[in-house]
PyMOL commands that place a pseudoatom at each C-alpha (Angstrom):
pseudoatom trace, name=CA, resn=LEU, resi=1, chain=A, elem=C, hetatm=0, pos=[-5.513, -4.918, -3.218]
pseudoatom trace, name=CA, resn=LEU, resi=2, chain=A, elem=C, hetatm=0, pos=[-5.634, -4.372, -6.982]
pseudoatom trace, name=CA, resn=ALA, resi=3, chain=A, elem=C, hetatm=0, pos=[-8.873, -6.292, -7.470]
pseudoatom trace, name=CA, resn=ARG, resi=4, chain=A, elem=C, hetatm=0, pos=[-10.622, -4.005, -4.963]
pseudoatom trace, name=CA, resn=GLN, resi=5, chain=A, elem=C, hetatm=0, pos=[-10.030, -1.007, -7.227]
pseudoatom trace, name=CA, resn=PRO, resi=6, chain=A, elem=C, hetatm=0, pos=[-13.048, -0.434, -9.498]
pseudoatom trace, name=CA, resn=PHE, resi=7, chain=A, elem=C, hetatm=0, pos=[-10.791, 0.709, -12.345]
pseudoatom trace, name=CA, resn=LEU, resi=8, chain=A, elem=C, hetatm=0, pos=[-8.400, -2.292, -12.311]
pseudoatom trace, name=CA, resn=ALA, resi=9, chain=A, elem=C, hetatm=0, pos=[-8.783, -5.883, -13.495]
pseudoatom trace, name=CA, resn=PRO, resi=10, chain=A, elem=C, hetatm=0, pos=[-5.628, -7.762, -12.426]
pseudoatom trace, name=CA, resn=ILE, resi=11, chain=A, elem=C, hetatm=0, pos=[-4.695, -11.096, -13.962]
pseudoatom trace, name=CA, resn=PRO, resi=12, chain=A, elem=C, hetatm=0, pos=[-3.901, -13.733, -11.285]
pseudoatom trace, name=CA, resn=SER, resi=13, chain=A, elem=C, hetatm=0, pos=[-0.150, -14.184, -10.835]
pseudoatom trace, name=CA, resn=GLN, resi=14, chain=A, elem=C, hetatm=0, pos=[2.151, -16.449, -8.835]
pseudoatom trace, name=CA, resn=GLY, resi=15, chain=A, elem=C, hetatm=0, pos=[5.127, -14.111, -9.183]
pseudoatom trace, name=CA, resn=ASN, resi=16, chain=A, elem=C, hetatm=0, pos=[6.046, -10.578, -8.251]
pseudoatom trace, name=CA, resn=PHE, resi=17, chain=A, elem=C, hetatm=0, pos=[4.888, -9.203, -11.617]
pseudoatom trace, name=CA, resn=ILE, resi=18, chain=A, elem=C, hetatm=0, pos=[1.191, -8.428, -11.813]
pseudoatom trace, name=CA, resn=LEU, resi=19, chain=A, elem=C, hetatm=0, pos=[-0.488, -7.601, -15.108]
pseudoatom trace, name=CA, resn=THR, resi=20, chain=A, elem=C, hetatm=0, pos=[-3.602, -5.487, -14.761]
pseudoatom trace, name=CA, resn=GLN, resi=21, chain=A, elem=C, hetatm=0, pos=[-6.028, -3.856, -17.119]
pseudoatom trace, name=CA, resn=VAL, resi=22, chain=A, elem=C, hetatm=0, pos=[-6.854, -0.203, -16.458]
pseudoatom trace, name=CA, resn=ASP, resi=23, chain=A, elem=C, hetatm=0, pos=[-10.429, 0.900, -17.189]
pseudoatom trace, name=CA, resn=GLU, resi=24, chain=A, elem=C, hetatm=0, pos=[-9.724, 4.208, -18.885]
pseudoatom trace, name=CA, resn=GLU, resi=25, chain=A, elem=C, hetatm=0, pos=[-13.328, 5.288, -18.535]
pseudoatom trace, name=CA, resn=GLU, resi=26, chain=A, elem=C, hetatm=0, pos=[-12.607, 5.420, -14.791]
pseudoatom trace, name=CA, resn=VAL, resi=27, chain=A, elem=C, hetatm=0, pos=[-8.928, 6.452, -14.674]
pseudoatom trace, name=CA, resn=LYS, resi=28, chain=A, elem=C, hetatm=0, pos=[-6.917, 7.595, -17.670]
pseudoatom trace, name=CA, resn=MET, resi=29, chain=A, elem=C, hetatm=0, pos=[-3.770, 5.587, -18.295]
pseudoatom trace, name=CA, resn=GLU, resi=30, chain=A, elem=C, hetatm=0, pos=[-1.604, 8.721, -18.164]
pseudoatom trace, name=CA, resn=GLN, resi=31, chain=A, elem=C, hetatm=0, pos=[-2.978, 9.624, -14.716]
pseudoatom trace, name=CA, resn=PHE, resi=32, chain=A, elem=C, hetatm=0, pos=[-2.491, 6.046, -13.508]
pseudoatom trace, name=CA, resn=ARG, resi=33, chain=A, elem=C, hetatm=0, pos=[1.076, 5.828, -14.777]
pseudoatom trace, name=CA, resn=THR, resi=34, chain=A, elem=C, hetatm=0, pos=[2.138, 9.246, -13.498]
pseudoatom trace, name=CA, resn=THR, resi=35, chain=A, elem=C, hetatm=0, pos=[0.661, 8.675, -10.049]
pseudoatom trace, name=CA, resn=ILE, resi=36, chain=A, elem=C, hetatm=0, pos=[1.930, 5.151, -9.505]
pseudoatom trace, name=CA, resn=GLU, resi=37, chain=A, elem=C, hetatm=0, pos=[5.424, 5.902, -10.823]
pseudoatom trace, name=CA, resn=SER, resi=38, chain=A, elem=C, hetatm=0, pos=[5.672, 9.031, -8.646]
pseudoatom trace, name=CA, resn=TYR, resi=39, chain=A, elem=C, hetatm=0, pos=[5.645, 6.631, -5.670]
pseudoatom trace, name=CA, resn=GLY, resi=40, chain=A, elem=C, hetatm=0, pos=[8.612, 4.717, -7.087]
pseudoatom trace, name=CA, resn=VAL, resi=41, chain=A, elem=C, hetatm=0, pos=[6.660, 1.707, -8.334]
pseudoatom trace, name=CA, resn=MET, resi=42, chain=A, elem=C, hetatm=0, pos=[8.076, 0.147, -11.491]
pseudoatom trace, name=CA, resn=LEU, resi=43, chain=A, elem=C, hetatm=0, pos=[5.567, -0.245, -14.322]
pseudoatom trace, name=CA, resn=ARG, resi=44, chain=A, elem=C, hetatm=0, pos=[5.924, -1.914, -17.694]
pseudoatom trace, name=CA, resn=TYR, resi=45, chain=A, elem=C, hetatm=0, pos=[3.851, -0.801, -20.661]
pseudoatom trace, name=CA, resn=PHE, resi=46, chain=A, elem=C, hetatm=0, pos=[3.133, -2.633, -23.869]
pseudoatom trace, name=CA, resn=ASN, resi=47, chain=A, elem=C, hetatm=0, pos=[3.258, -1.130, -27.340]
pseudoatom trace, name=CA, resn=ARG, resi=48, chain=A, elem=C, hetatm=0, pos=[0.555, -3.358, -28.780]
pseudoatom trace, name=CA, resn=PRO, resi=49, chain=A, elem=C, hetatm=0, pos=[-2.997, -2.193, -29.506]
pseudoatom trace, name=CA, resn=TYR, resi=50, chain=A, elem=C, hetatm=0, pos=[-4.551, -5.129, -27.652]
pseudoatom trace, name=CA, resn=LEU, resi=51, chain=A, elem=C, hetatm=0, pos=[-2.454, -4.365, -24.545]
pseudoatom trace, name=CA, resn=SER, resi=52, chain=A, elem=C, hetatm=0, pos=[-2.569, -0.553, -24.647]
pseudoatom trace, name=CA, resn=ASN, resi=53, chain=A, elem=C, hetatm=0, pos=[-4.679, -0.355, -21.482]
pseudoatom trace, name=CA, resn=PHE, resi=54, chain=A, elem=C, hetatm=0, pos=[-2.600, -2.903, -19.536]
pseudoatom trace, name=CA, resn=VAL, resi=55, chain=A, elem=C, hetatm=0, pos=[0.371, -2.320, -17.247]
pseudoatom trace, name=CA, resn=ARG, resi=56, chain=A, elem=C, hetatm=0, pos=[2.588, -4.684, -15.321]
pseudoatom trace, name=CA, resn=LEU, resi=57, chain=A, elem=C, hetatm=0, pos=[3.464, -3.754, -11.757]
pseudoatom trace, name=CA, resn=THR, resi=58, chain=A, elem=C, hetatm=0, pos=[6.589, -5.073, -10.096]
pseudoatom trace, name=CA, resn=ILE, resi=59, chain=A, elem=C, hetatm=0, pos=[6.284, -5.813, -6.384]
pseudoatom trace, name=CA, resn=GLY, resi=60, chain=A, elem=C, hetatm=0, pos=[9.533, -7.049, -4.871]
pseudoatom trace, name=CA, resn=ARG, resi=61, chain=A, elem=C, hetatm=0, pos=[8.881, -6.765, -1.143]
pseudoatom trace, name=CA, resn=ALA, resi=62, chain=A, elem=C, hetatm=0, pos=[5.903, -6.773, 1.185]
pseudoatom trace, name=CA, resn=GLU, resi=63, chain=A, elem=C, hetatm=0, pos=[6.371, -3.074, 1.935]
pseudoatom trace, name=CA, resn=HIS, resi=64, chain=A, elem=C, hetatm=0, pos=[5.967, -2.314, -1.777]
pseudoatom trace, name=CA, resn=THR, resi=65, chain=A, elem=C, hetatm=0, pos=[2.330, -3.355, -1.397]
pseudoatom trace, name=CA, resn=ASP, resi=66, chain=A, elem=C, hetatm=0, pos=[1.900, -0.552, 1.144]
pseudoatom trace, name=CA, resn=VAL, resi=67, chain=A, elem=C, hetatm=0, pos=[3.407, 1.935, -1.309]
pseudoatom trace, name=CA, resn=ILE, resi=68, chain=A, elem=C, hetatm=0, pos=[1.028, 0.813, -4.040]
pseudoatom trace, name=CA, resn=ALA, resi=69, chain=A, elem=C, hetatm=0, pos=[-1.917, 1.116, -1.643]
pseudoatom trace, name=CA, resn=ARG, resi=70, chain=A, elem=C, hetatm=0, pos=[-0.942, 4.713, -0.838]
pseudoatom trace, name=CA, resn=ALA, resi=71, chain=A, elem=C, hetatm=0, pos=[-0.531, 5.564, -4.522]
pseudoatom trace, name=CA, resn=LEU, resi=72, chain=A, elem=C, hetatm=0, pos=[-3.873, 3.998, -5.486]
pseudoatom trace, name=CA, resn=ALA, resi=73, chain=A, elem=C, hetatm=0, pos=[-5.615, 5.925, -2.703]
pseudoatom trace, name=CA, resn=THR, resi=74, chain=A, elem=C, hetatm=0, pos=[-4.632, 9.192, -4.376]
pseudoatom trace, name=CA, resn=LEU, resi=75, chain=A, elem=C, hetatm=0, pos=[-6.226, 8.317, -7.724]
pseudoatom trace, name=CA, resn=THR, resi=76, chain=A, elem=C, hetatm=0, pos=[-9.619, 9.844, -8.420]
pseudoatom trace, name=CA, resn=PRO, resi=77, chain=A, elem=C, hetatm=0, pos=[-11.806, 7.618, -10.627]
pseudoatom trace, name=CA, resn=GLY, resi=78, chain=A, elem=C, hetatm=0, pos=[-14.023, 9.399, -13.118]
pseudoatom trace, name=CA, resn=LEU, resi=79, chain=A, elem=C, hetatm=0, pos=[-11.640, 12.247, -13.924]
for i in range(1, 79): cmd.bond("trace and resi %d" % i, "trace and resi %d" % (i + 1))
show_as sticks, trace
zoom trace
């Protein structure tokens, strides 16, 4: 799901935490964070320059994937 988004580059994970890079030329981090969190998805940010455009999503249940899909569908790349 995340890899299909042109503005995300997720790192493969075996757990329920997924680290992904956000291409801020496509979607600004503030827009991404505000939108995803408004759907109740927990995000973790990193206060390091080399991780400033990365977030970690927490997906606990299968239905959380549906919530993330709905939230991602509302984002408008290029704004």
